[in-house]
C-alpha positions as CSV (number, residue, x, y, z in Angstrom):
1,M,-14.3,-8.7,2.3
2,S,-16.4,-7.8,-0.7
3,D,-18.6,-5.0,0.7
4,W,-16.2,-2.2,1.0
5,I,-17.4,1.3,2.0
6,Y,-14.8,2.7,-0.4
7,P,-14.8,0.2,-3.3
8,E,-13.1,2.6,-5.8
9,I,-10.3,3.3,-3.4
10,V,-9.7,-0.4,-2.7
11,E,-9.8,-1.3,-6.4
12,S,-7.3,1.5,-7.2
13,L,-5.1,0.3,-4.4
14,K,-5.2,-3.3,-5.7
15,K,-4.2,-2.1,-9.1
16,S,-1.4,0.0,-7.7
17,C,-0.1,-2.9,-5.7
18,S,-0.2,-5.2,-8.7
19,S,1.6,-2.6,-10.8
20,F,4.3,-2.3,-8.2
21,L,4.8,-6.1,-8.0
22,G,4.9,-6.3,-11.8
23,G,7.6,-3.7,-11.8
24,E,5.5,-1.1,-13.6
25,I,5.7,1.6,-10.9
26,T,8.4,2.6,-8.4
27,V,8.7,2.3,-4.7
28,Q,7.9,6.0,-4.4
29,D,4.8,5.6,-6.6
30,I,3.4,2.8,-4.5
31,Q,4.2,4.7,-1.3
32,T,2.2,7.7,-2.7
33,Q,-0.7,5.5,-3.7
34,I,-0.8,3.9,-0.2
35,Y,-0.7,7.3,1.4
36,M,-3.5,8.7,-0.8
37,A,-5.7,5.6,-0.1
38,E,-5.0,5.9,3.6
39,N,-6.2,9.6,3.6
40,Q,-9.4,8.8,1.8
41,I,-10.6,6.1,4.2
42,V,-12.3,7.8,7.1
43,A,-15.1,5.4,8.0
44,L,-14.8,3.8,11.4
45,D,-15.8,0.4,10.0
46,E,-12.6,0.4,7.9
47,K,-10.3,1.9,10.5
48,W,-8.3,-1.3,10.4
49,L,-7.6,-0.7,6.7
50,R,-6.5,2.8,7.4
51,T,-4.2,1.6,10.2
52,L,-2.8,-1.1,7.9
53,L,-2.0,1.5,5.2
54,F,-0.6,4.0,7.7
55,N,1.8,1.3,9.0
56,A,2.8,0.2,5.5
57,E,3.4,3.7,4.3
58,N,5.6,4.4,7.3
59,E,7.5,1.1,6.9
60,I,8.2,2.0,3.2
61,E,9.4,5.5,4.3
62,L,11.8,3.9,6.8
63,L,13.1,1.5,4.2
64,I,13.6,4.3,1.6
65,Y,15.9,6.2,4.0
66,T,17.7,3.2,5.5
67,T,18.2,0.7,2.7
68,D,20.4,0.6,-0.3
69,E,18.5,1.4,-3.5
70,S,19.4,-2.0,-5.0
71,Q,17.7,-3.9,-2.2
72,L,14.7,-1.6,-1.8
73,F,12.2,-3.3,-4.2
74,N,12.8,-6.7,-2.5
75,L,12.3,-5.2,1.0
76,V,9.1,-3.3,0.0
77,K,7.6,-6.2,-1.9
78,P,6.4,-8.1,1.2
79,V,4.8,-4.9,2.6
80,V,2.8,-4.5,-0.7
81,Q,2.0,-8.2,-0.8
82,N,0.6,-8.0,2.7
83,I,-1.7,-5.1,1.7
84,L,-2.8,-7.0,-1.3
85,S,-3.6,-10.1,0.7
86,K,-5.7,-8.1,3.2
87,V,-7.8,-6.3,0.6
88,S,-8.3,-9.2,-1.8
């Protein structure tokens, strides 16, 4: 989808996802970026995106508290990749 209602938010989210996958930011940083994007998207036309981000942020939260730190990046990576595939 190229006609986003919130193109700046989507671009920022893409950059954050890429930064996480590149090892430039932490799990906590990407979780924060996802949460911030989720809270800025309020249009009904992009409710699906808000839901996607809400679910991803909650999944990351669960992984943070239930997973060993050494495995965390590899478990969060598919969550971030899914977001990136949906917004690209």
